[in-house]
C-alpha positions in Angstrom: -27.0 -11.1 11.2 -24.6 -11.4 8.4 -24.9 -15.1 7.0 -21.2 -15.9 7.2 -21.0 -14.6 10.7 -24.2 -16.6 11.6 -22.3 -19.7 10.4 -19.1 -18.9 12.1 -20.9 -18.4 15.4 -23.0 -21.7 15.2 -19.8 -23.5 14.3 -17.6 -22.3 17.0 -19.9 -21.0 19.6 -23.3 -22.7 19.4 -26.7 -21.0 19.1 -26.6 -17.3 19.2 -29.5 -16.9 21.8 -27.4 -18.1 24.7 -24.6 -15.6 24.0 -23.8 -13.1 26.8 -24.6 -9.5 26.2 -21.0 -8.4 26.1 -20.2 -11.0 23.3 -23.4 -10.1 21.5 -22.1 -6.2 21.4 -18.8 -7.5 20.1 -20.4 -9.7 17.4 -22.7 -6.9 16.2 -19.4 -4.8 15.7 -17.9 -7.7 13.7 -21.2 -7.9 11.6 -21.2 -4.2 10.8 -17.6 -4.7 9.7 -18.5 -7.5 7.4 -21.3 -5.4 5.7 -19.0 -2.5 5.4 -16.7 -4.6 3.5 -19.2 -5.9 1.4 -20.3 -2.4 0.6 -16.8 -1.1 -0.2 -16.2 -4.1 -2.4 -19.4 -3.5 -4.5 -18.5 0.3 -4.7 -14.9 -0.5 -5.8 -16.2 -3.1 -8.4 -18.6 -0.5 -9.8 -16.1 2.2 -9.9 -13.5 -0.2 -11.8 -16.3 -1.1 -14.3 -16.8 2.4 -15.0 -13.0 3.0 -15.6 -12.8 -0.1 -17.7 -15.5 1.3 -19.8 -13.9 4.9 -20.2 -10.5 3.2 -20.8 -12.0 1.0 -23.6 -13.6 4.1 -25.2 -10.3 6.0 -25.0 -8.4 3.0 -26.5 -10.9 3.2 -29.3 -10.2 6.9 -29.9 -6.4 6.2 -29.7 -6.6 3.4 -32.2 -8.4 5.6 -34.4 -6.0 8.4 -34.0 -3.2 5.9 -34.7 -5.0 4.6 -37.7 -5.3 8.0 -39.0 -1.9 9.3 -38.4 0.6 6.4 -38.3 1.1 3.8 -40.7 2.7 0.4 -39.9 6.2 0.6 -38.2 5.6 4.4 -37.1 5.7 5.4 -33.5 2.7 4.7 -31.4 1.9 1.1 -32.9 3.7 -0.5 -30.0 2.2 1.7 -27.4 -1.1 0.9 -28.6 -0.4 -2.8 -28.4 0.6 -2.5 -25.0 -2.6 -0.6 -24.1 -4.8 -3.1 -25.7 -3.0 -6.0 -23.9 -3.4 -4.3 -20.6 -7.1 -3.6 -21.2 -7.7 -7.1 -21.9 -5.8 -8.2 -18.7 -7.9 -5.5 -16.9 -11.1 -7.1 -18.2 -10.0 -10.4 -17.0 -9.2 -9.1 -13.7 -12.8 -7.5 -13.4 -14.2 -11.1 -13.7 -12.4 -12.1 -10.7 -14.0 -12.2 -7.3 -13.4 -8.9 -5.4 -10.5 -8.7 -3.2 -7.8 -6.2 -2.0 -5.2 -7.8 -3.9 -7.4 -7.7 -7.2 -8.4 -4.2 -6.6 -4.6 -3.2 -6.3 -3.8 -4.9 -9.5 -6.6 -3.2 -11.2 -5.6 0.1 -10.0 -1.9 -0.5 -11.1 -3.3 -1.5 -14.5 -5.2 1.5 -14.9 -2.3 3.8 -14.0 0.0 1.8 -16.5 -2.7 2.4 -19.3 -2.9 6.1 -18.5 0.8 6.3 -18.5 0.9 4.9 -22.1 -1.7 7.2 -23.3 0.1 10.2 -22.1 3.2 8.9 -23.6 1.4 9.0 -27.0 0.8 12.8 -26.5 -2.7 12.2 -25.4 -4.0 13.7 -22.3 -6.3 11.1 -20.7 -7.4 13.6 -17.8 -8.3 17.1 -18.4 -6.1 19.5 -16.8 -7.3 20.8 -13.4 -8.3 24.6 -13.4 
């Protein structure tokens, strides 16, 4: 049984051996939900790590492009600064414990970075056929 669920049952209901069959079926369903939530959180965390790596690589390419094509004060400098700041914020969020709110913040940040990249005339995602 999921360790958190075991502690909660012992705290509020006593030993699990004495639980009625109907309640045990309910507890099994709750346990499955706990496990599914953990699996989903791990999947989301890995996906966000991969996206962060990809965004960091794209940021490096954009910096090189900006360095090659735009000098100080030319268009693109501010956008790269915003992208860099947002990527640093996303890295900080990745260090936070998984939660739905954190995942929403990460997704919003990723969308903002991709929008900034598109503004620079770089297509971050290949066009669909």
